[in-house]
N, C-alpha and C positions, 0 to 999 in steps of 0.2 A: 111730225118729224119721225122718220122711220128709224128704228133701232137696228143697227148693224150688229149682227151676232159675231162676236170675236171668236176666232178658233181657240179651242182649248189647248193650253200649253201642257205638254207632257212633262211632268216632274220626274226626273230620274232620281231614284233613291239609291244612294251608294250602298252596296252590300259589302261589308267588310268581314272578312273571316277573322277568326281569332289570331291567326298568324299575321294578317295585315295590321291588326291592332298592336301586336307585339313589336312589329317592325318599326312602327311609328314611335313606340315607347322607348325602344332601345336599339341602338345600332349594333349591339353585340348579340342580338337574339339570333337563334338558329332555327330554321324550319324543321330540321331533323335533329334528333339527339346526336351529340358528338360521341363517337366511339373511338376510344384510345386503344390502338393496337400496338403492342410492343413485341417485337420478335424475341425469340429465345436468346439470340446473341446479345441484343441490347439489354435484356434483363440480366444476363450474366455479367455484362459490363457494369451495370448499376450496382449489383450485389458486391462485385469486387471493389468498387469505389467506396461503398459504405464500410466494408470490412477494413479497407486501408485506413479510413479515417479513425475507426475504433482502435486499430493497432497503433497508429501514430499518437493518439491521445494517451493510450496506456504507456507507450514508450516515453512520452513527455513527462508523465507523472513519475515514472521510475527514475527519470533523470534529475528530479528535484532532490539534490543531495541533502541528506540530514547528517552527514559525516564529512570530514575534510576530504579533499580529493585524493590525497595519498592513501588515506584509510579506505576509501571506496575502491581504489585500485588493488589494495591488499585483499579486500573481501572478494573481488572478482577473481583474483589468483587462486582463491580457495574454493572456486566453483560455487559461490554463494552470492546473494544479492543483499543490499542494504534494506532495512525496514523503512521504506520510503514514507509510509503512513504512520510512523511512530508517534509523532506529536498530534496527528489528527485524531487518533483514538485515545490519547492520554493528555487531555487539555491542561491538566494541573501539574504535569510532570515538571520536576525541578532540575533534573540532570539529563544530559543527552544520552543516546544509545551507545555511547562509547566512553572509555576512560583512557586518556593518553598522557604519557609523560615522556619527555625527551631529556635524557640525562647527558652527562659529559661525554664527549666523543660521539655525539649523536646516537647514543644507545637508547633504543626505544622500549617503552613498556606500554603495551596496548591490550585492551580488552574491548571487544565490540560485538554487538548483536547482529546476526544476519539470519536469513531464511532461504529455503528452497521451495517453500510452499506458497509462492506468490499467487497462485490461482485460488487458494483457499481464503475464506473470509477470516478476519483477524482472530476471532476466538477459536478457530479450528486449526490454526497453524502450529507447526513445531518450529522452534527457534534453536539456533546454534550460537554458543558463546565462543568466539575465536580469540585466541591468546597469542601474543608475540612478545618475547623477552630476549632482547639482544644480549643482555648480561646473563651468562650461564650460571652465575652465582646467585641470581635472584631466587628467593625461596619458592616462587611459583613456577620456575622453569623446570622443576623436576617432574612435573605432571604433564599429561597429554596437552597438545596445542589446541584442543577444542572440547567443549562440553555440549553434547547433542541432545535433542529431543526435550527441550525445555518448553513448557507451556505458558508460564507466567513470567513476563519480563518487565523490567523497569529501567530507570536511569542508572547509569553506572558510575562508580567512583572507587578509587583504591583507598583502603582503610587499614589501620593497624588492628590486628586481632590479638586480644589477650583474654581469651575465654577458656574455660575448661574444655579439654578435648571431647569429653563425653556429651557435650552439647551438640556435637556434629555427627552426621551420618555419612557413610560413603555413598556417593551418588549411584554407582552401578549396582552394588550389592544391597543397598538400603540398610545395611547393618550399622549399628551404632559404633562409634569409635570407642574402643575399649581402653580408655586411659583417662584417669581422673585428674591428671596433672594439668596445669594451666599452660596453654600454648602461648608462644610469643612469635607472631609471624605477620605476614601481609595477606590481606584478603581482598576480594572484589565484592563490593556491595551493589546489589541490584534492588532498587526500591521504587515503588509507585503507590501513592495513596496510603502510605503507612504500612504497606505489606511488601515483603520481599525475602531475599536470601543473602547470606554471606557465603561466598565460595572461597575455599582455601585448599592448599595442597597438604595432605597428611600421609606420610609414608609412601610418597610417590603416587598417591591416588587422590582424585578430587573428592572433597567432602563439602557438605553444605549444612547450614543452620537456618531454619525458618524463622523469620521475624514478623511480628505483627503488633 
């Protein structure tokens, strides 16, 4: 029996490149690296969009009222803004950043903290104490309607003051009140964490006493 020699079959070996392998592994593969080209105008648009978001967030934060709406409007009329992060930086505060009394005939007694240093961090700001007394016979109405450049602030309340005058100093001159007699008046107490001041009007000038 004769043997018939069968022709040799050529075996084709598939040659896969690394790229072919990756194509089979993932349909999201790219043969060439993707180059992101952003034009100058598009980049400008993106930056404006980001800035607008930051401004909107800042505006939203400032619109979180920590004082009554009518008090906020009064602050704005004095070219000042509320201390919107007042409670955020003073977690154990007991009083709000304002003291408000409405007497007969809608006569208002108001003391409220505000600031114009909104871009400064909390501990670097200067604050202003705004005052409003509709009753011109009020003992605090004889002084200026604001106390400026205050660094340490706290929750506000109206208190009766019956302390010796010499315990107080004039805010502008830093001079001690030269009077040993005991005063009987109204004051504004600003207190946080056991530290603060009492502000009162002495001889038409604001005076303060440190409390600790």
